[in-house]
C-alpha positions as CSV (number, residue, x, y, z in Angstrom):
1,X,12.6,-46.4,-13.3
2,X,11.1,-42.7,-14.4
3,X,8.4,-41.4,-16.4
4,X,7.7,-38.2,-18.4
5,X,4.9,-35.8,-18.7
6,X,4.6,-33.6,-21.7
7,X,3.4,-30.2,-21.6
8,X,2.5,-28.2,-24.6
9,X,1.6,-24.7,-25.9
10,X,0.3,-22.9,-28.9
11,X,0.5,-19.4,-28.4
12,X,0.3,-15.7,-30.7
13,X,0.6,-14.1,-27.1
14,X,1.5,-14.3,-23.3
15,X,-0.2,-17.8,-22.4
16,X,0.1,-20.5,-19.9
17,X,-0.6,-24.5,-19.4
18,X,-0.3,-26.4,-16.5
19,X,-0.3,-29.6,-14.9
20,X,-0.9,-31.4,-11.7
21,X,2.2,-33.9,-11.0
22,X,0.4,-37.3,-10.2
23,X,2.5,-38.5,-7.4
24,X,5.8,-37.3,-5.6
25,X,9.0,-37.6,-7.0
26,X,12.0,-35.8,-8.5
27,X,12.1,-33.6,-11.6
28,X,15.4,-34.5,-13.0
29,X,15.2,-33.1,-16.4
30,X,13.6,-31.3,-19.0
31,X,13.4,-31.6,-22.9
32,X,12.5,-28.4,-24.4
33,X,11.1,-28.2,-28.3
34,X,10.3,-24.7,-29.4
35,X,9.6,-23.3,-32.5
36,X,8.4,-19.5,-33.9
37,X,8.3,-17.5,-36.3
38,X,8.9,-13.6,-36.2
39,X,7.9,-10.9,-38.6
40,X,9.7,-8.2,-37.6
41,X,13.0,-7.1,-36.0
42,X,13.7,-8.0,-32.5
43,X,10.6,-10.0,-32.1
44,X,11.3,-12.5,-29.2
45,X,9.7,-15.2,-27.1
46,X,10.7,-15.7,-23.2
47,X,9.2,-19.4,-21.9
48,X,9.3,-20.5,-18.2
49,X,8.6,-23.6,-16.4
50,X,7.9,-22.5,-13.0
51,X,6.1,-23.3,-9.8
52,X,4.1,-19.6,-10.3
53,X,1.2,-18.6,-12.3
54,X,2.9,-15.6,-14.3
55,X,6.2,-15.0,-15.6
56,X,8.5,-13.4,-13.3
57,X,11.6,-11.1,-14.2
58,X,13.1,-10.3,-10.8
59,X,16.5,-11.3,-8.9
60,X,15.9,-14.2,-6.3
61,X,12.8,-15.7,-7.5
62,X,13.1,-19.4,-6.2
63,X,9.9,-20.6,-8.2
64,X,11.4,-20.8,-11.6
65,X,12.8,-24.2,-12.6
66,X,14.0,-23.1,-15.9
67,X,13.7,-20.6,-18.4
68,X,14.2,-20.2,-22.5
69,X,14.6,-17.2,-24.4
70,X,15.1,-16.4,-28.3
71,X,15.1,-13.5,-30.4
72,X,15.4,-12.9,-34.2
73,X,17.2,-9.8,-35.9
74,X,15.6,-9.3,-39.2
75,X,17.9,-7.0,-41.4
76,X,15.1,-6.8,-43.7
77,X,11.3,-7.1,-44.2
78,X,10.3,-10.9,-44.2
79,X,9.8,-13.7,-41.7
80,X,12.5,-15.2,-39.3
81,X,12.2,-18.5,-38.4
82,X,13.7,-19.9,-34.7
83,X,13.9,-23.3,-33.4
84,X,15.3,-24.7,-30.2
85,X,15.9,-28.2,-29.3
86,X,17.7,-28.7,-25.6
87,X,17.9,-31.0,-22.8
88,X,18.3,-29.6,-19.4
89,X,19.5,-31.4,-16.6
90,X,17.9,-30.4,-13.7
91,X,19.3,-31.2,-9.8
92,X,16.9,-33.5,-8.5
93,X,14.1,-31.1,-7.7
94,X,11.4,-32.6,-5.3
95,X,7.8,-32.5,-6.0
96,X,4.9,-33.4,-4.2
97,X,2.1,-35.3,-5.2
98,X,-0.9,-32.8,-6.7
99,X,1.8,-29.7,-7.4
100,X,1.0,-27.9,-9.8
101,X,3.9,-26.5,-12.4
102,X,3.0,-23.5,-15.2
103,X,4.3,-23.4,-18.4
104,X,4.6,-19.8,-19.0
105,X,5.2,-17.8,-22.8
106,X,5.8,-14.2,-23.3
107,X,5.9,-13.0,-26.6
108,X,6.1,-10.0,-28.7
109,X,3.3,-9.0,-31.2
110,X,3.4,-10.8,-34.5
111,X,5.1,-14.2,-33.2
112,X,3.4,-17.6,-33.6
113,X,5.1,-20.0,-30.8
114,X,4.6,-23.7,-30.5
115,X,6.6,-25.3,-27.4
116,X,6.8,-28.9,-26.1
117,X,8.4,-29.4,-22.7
118,X,9.0,-33.0,-21.5
119,X,9.3,-33.1,-17.9
120,X,11.5,-36.0,-16.9
121,X,10.6,-37.8,-13.2
122,X,12.0,-40.3,-11.2
123,X,8.9,-41.6,-10.1
124,X,7.2,-44.7,-12.1
125,X,3.9,-43.7,-13.2
126,X,2.8,-47.1,-14.5
127,X,2.9,-48.5,-10.8
128,X,-0.2,-46.1,-10.0
129,X,-3.6,-47.5,-10.5
130,X,-4.7,-44.6,-13.1
131,X,-5.6,-44.6,-16.5
132,X,-3.7,-42.7,-19.3
133,X,-5.7,-40.7,-21.5
């Protein structure tokens, strides 16, 4: 049996959210729900789920788990709206109890971003003596 943990971020700039994984297991998938508006041509949004505490854009960075990017091209003035819903299966990434995961955003000026990332784990959190809040 598995469990799902939600990460949420609402941002108008570069921000981050983090969680500490409650017990060891495997991260087997991610469900992304992203929406943002933009008010200028080439406004963009970059999101990363990572073991690192800051967005990286370098080759061979093994701390990144998954990444989503969007960009709007506007031909006239106005507001463009962009939304993404996607599921990413993962190759059973081992996660230790207490390990911290970061949801990171980097957006251009003028974007209002809302993102939910559902983390799908193999562990059964209902069998752990803890309260859900």
